[in-house]
MIMIVEX-130924 format. One record per residue (C-alpha): x, y, z; residue in one letter; residue number from 1. Coordinates in nm, 3 decimals, decimal comma, padded with zeros to 5 digits. Layout:
% residues N
(rec (X; Y; Z); A; NUM)
...
% end
This chain:
% residues 65
(rec (-00,030; 00,029; 00,020); M; 1)
(rec (00,109; 00,313; -00,052); A; 2)
(rec (00,043; 00,667; 00,004); E; 3)
(rec (00,052; 01,002; -00,197); V; 4)
(rec (-00,021; 01,367; -00,130); T; 5)
(rec (-00,057; 01,577; -00,469); V; 6)
(rec (-00,087; 01,960; -00,480); N; 7)
(rec (-00,322; 02,139; -00,694); I; 8)
(rec (-00,299; 02,439; -00,788); P; 9)
(rec (-00,696; 02,636; -00,708); D; 10)
(rec (-00,716; 02,690; -01,115); P; 11)
(rec (-00,657; 02,349; -01,171); I; 12)
(rec (-00,828; 02,218; -00,930); F; 13)
(rec (-01,182; 02,427; -00,976); N; 14)
(rec (-01,162; 02,258; -01,380); I; 15)
(rec (-01,096; 01,850; -01,196); I; 16)
(rec (-01,397; 01,984; -01,007); K; 17)
(rec (-01,605; 02,098; -01,287); K; 18)
(rec (-01,535; 01,753; -01,483); R; 19)
(rec (-01,583; 01,566; -01,182); A; 20)
(rec (-01,973; 01,724; -01,145); E; 21)
(rec (-02,034; 01,696; -01,568); D; 22)
(rec (-01,959; 01,336; -01,496); T; 23)
(rec (-02,089; 01,254; -01,172); G; 24)
(rec (-01,788; 01,194; -00,976); N; 25)
(rec (-01,542; 01,284; -00,722); T; 26)
(rec (-01,252; 01,522; -00,736); P; 27)
(rec (-01,053; 01,272; -00,631); E; 28)
(rec (-01,170; 00,957; -00,841); G; 29)
(rec (-01,089; 01,205; -01,203); I; 30)
(rec (-00,737; 01,230; -00,990); I; 31)
(rec (-00,688; 00,882; -00,924); I; 32)
(rec (-00,809; 00,749; -01,285); A; 33)
(rec (-00,595; 00,969; -01,434); N; 34)
(rec (-00,301; 00,863; -01,248); L; 35)
(rec (-00,365; 00,476; -01,309); A; 36)
(rec (-00,425; 00,578; -01,696); I; 37)
(rec (-00,029; 00,755; -01,631); I; 38)
(rec (00,114; 00,556; -01,422); F; 39)
(rec (-00,021; 00,196; -01,502); G; 40)
(rec (00,142; 00,097; -01,759); P; 41)
(rec (00,483; 00,223; -01,600); V; 42)
(rec (00,777; -00,050; -01,517); R; 43)
(rec (01,010; 00,083; -01,338); Y; 44)
(rec (01,390; -00,063; -01,357); D; 45)
(rec (01,600; 00,066; -01,104); S; 46)
(rec (01,901; -00,064; -01,245); S; 47)
(rec (01,831; 00,246; -01,518); K; 48)
(rec (01,840; 00,472; -01,273); W; 49)
(rec (01,934; 00,417; -00,918); L; 50)
(rec (02,330; 00,458; -00,906); K; 51)
(rec (02,517; 00,396; -00,561); S; 52)
(rec (02,759; 00,654; -00,458); F; 53)
(rec (03,184; 00,583; -00,458); P; 54)
(rec (03,206; 00,527; -00,059); P; 55)
(rec (03,470; 00,821; -00,048); D; 56)
(rec (03,260; 01,063; -00,278); A; 57)
(rec (03,233; 01,403; -00,123); Q; 58)
(rec (03,039; 01,547; -00,381); D; 59)
(rec (02,911; 01,334; -00,680); Y; 60)
(rec (02,705; 01,404; -00,972); T; 61)
(rec (02,555; 01,170; -01,201); V; 62)
(rec (02,587; 01,252; -01,560); P; 63)
(rec (02,289; 01,308; -01,768); W; 64)
(rec (02,252; 01,047; -02,020); P; 65)
% end
C-alpha cells in the first residue's frame, strides 16, 4: 500500500471539480483515474536510474545520459 499527497493549484483543481460534476464523479476519483492511466503501464527498472555513490565521494553528480 502506498500513500501519495498531491498538491494541485486552485485554478487547476476548479477545472477538475467541474469535470467531476459533469461526469457524476468526485474530484478525487478524476485524479485517481488519470493517475492510473498515466502510471499504470509504467514498469520501473531501477538499475537504469538508481546509482550508488562511491564510498569516498564528497560531492558526486550522476552523469545525465
